[in-house]
Phi, psi and omega in degrees: 000128182287150179278131180298141178281115182293344182252012178298138179093355177294132179265350176255153175291153181248133177297152174303337179269001190301318181305322179284322180292321179302317181293331183267346182275079187288343177269353184051044184261102185236152171225199179224152177213117180052039177084001178260146170288129193220140186283123170285314169200168183254314182234298178201130190301317182292325176298316179295322176301315181291334173295319178296317186279336186243339183230245169204155184208156182250143180227124184283115178250020177300325179291350178301146177284136184224125182233128173270127180239114191223146176130170181303332181264007186299312181295320180296318178300309182295322179295329177286334186268313186264166187274338181267166184275106182292334180299338181273356179277117184285166178297137182058040175233158179241141179228133174284143183206164172228159173224150193229164169284175177296340177275002178080017180265138187291123175278313180191168172239162181184197180231145175248123176258123175266108184261342176198175181301327183236024180221128183228157170240122177254125177242144179203167186280332183237156178304136184228018186301311184298319181291323177295318179296320178293319180292331182279352181301127180096347176265111187281328188250060176209144177236128176251120183235128179279114180254015188304319180265357185256005182218117177273147182213141182224129179266132177242113188233145175129166187299333180265009185300314182295319180299321179294318180292327174294319177297328178292341179102016179274085183297131179088003181297331181288348178266356181285123182274162176307134180071013172273156175241138177224143181251133182231175172239126178244108181053041177086002180250139179294129178233121176261133180236128175242141178272079184219171179168179186236025183243348184076007182250178170301131182189163183219157172237133186248129187238127186208164176297141184303323183286355175248009184296315181293327177296319176296314180303310184296318179293321181293317181288331174292319179292329183265009185303324181258012180242012174076025183297141185201146176281153174225155186250196187294323182295314178295324177300316181296324177295312183293318183291328178293319176299326179280349181080021180276149180271153180233128175299143184085355178232296177277332180212151172259137179293126191302329181280357182247355182274155180251313184280148182297128178058030169269007169254187186226165174252164176303323180291323177294328180273011180062034180244030179301334180294346178271355184258115183249104180278357180272352179266172179299174186304143176219161182300125178091001186302311184298315181294321181289326176296321177292321179293322177298322180294316185267340183093146180288151178293316178239157173223129177294128189230137175276133183235135167263113187261131181298142178088193182234013176265113181299143180274067187274174171070033178070033180307142178279149175251135184241159179269002177207161185291338180281355177058046179257350183223099179287130181236006179173187182209150180279137176259322179213146181205152176191163165275122185269113176296324182286315182276348183053049183209158175269109191243159178201153165252137184216145172271116185243138172306125191306322183290349181255002184294334184268353181265189178290140180230140181224137178254134174266115188248132176248138181207164181248140177219115181050051175069009177247145183266134180228165173217154177210163178246128184236136178287143182240136177247117178294142178237153179259323184270164175304153179296328183210121182215089184290144179303330182298336180295335183248344186292138174224115359286155177292154175299145182268130181248000000 
């Protein structure tokens, strides 16, 4: 008699790690990402956030889009597509990047892994197949292959992450620098580890064949049993990335190929990512428009704000240039009370000419079923809200 399939009837794809995640998701709190069933949280979002900041925790990034770009023209293709100079990305290194339309509007952001002189892995949050195929037009010696379902990936983030990987038997993992890639063997299976992540903390991402994903999970959780290892979901991820000052699609920016209204998308300069635009390299998509924007300056600039008080400026709160709230100069994209920074923080799109002046947020909140509002002074910041030294230290401190 055959055993019933516990996942029969699922309309979403299941991650290779799903059987273990299903058992741990005691709230049955799921959402979706790129057609995959995906954890919103497992137990409680704030608990998971503190696991990331104080212990270590795993986040399933298997639903991320992954493209192998290989061949003699691979570097030229990517250099034509993204705004930064791919030629400067060293072997076994990872680089953050964005790519734009000819109008200089951001299509998406992601990471480029240089795995060989002529082989790269491009990862991003949304499907990019059509744009890659369009970008590859005219390049004869390049192959673009979608590996999204053929490569499982798990992010391990937090102060005890390195200690757990050492316990797992990854010799030399403590010598891996930020944005480095190292290749290991786990029980005879190739395991790629990159010192990358989306939390601003010490962290790594582990890449393996899907049919060995559960073996990796079990070995990792056995190694992390005395280090507080725990899974975390999308809500805790959003909290951690905001403290680090990282942008999130659908919050800080709209993907240019999905917007309807004029300029409801963003440029790299508006997102404070001008450092990713290299005008010294050969032509790339959006170069002319971005060169003109650099000359005149962006209309808006994404700004980190320290907001007075402890009421988060949530829900797209408007930012004003005076306390009377008569002149709106921007809007909040993300906000929270930061447990790590012990501050009320926000990211906001501010009219560039008003970034140096006084800023005030109009905050609405509920208290015992009654609606209130208040005006809070905002102080612009340049550095991340929270950036622990362990995130950059090599070797990381041992916990």
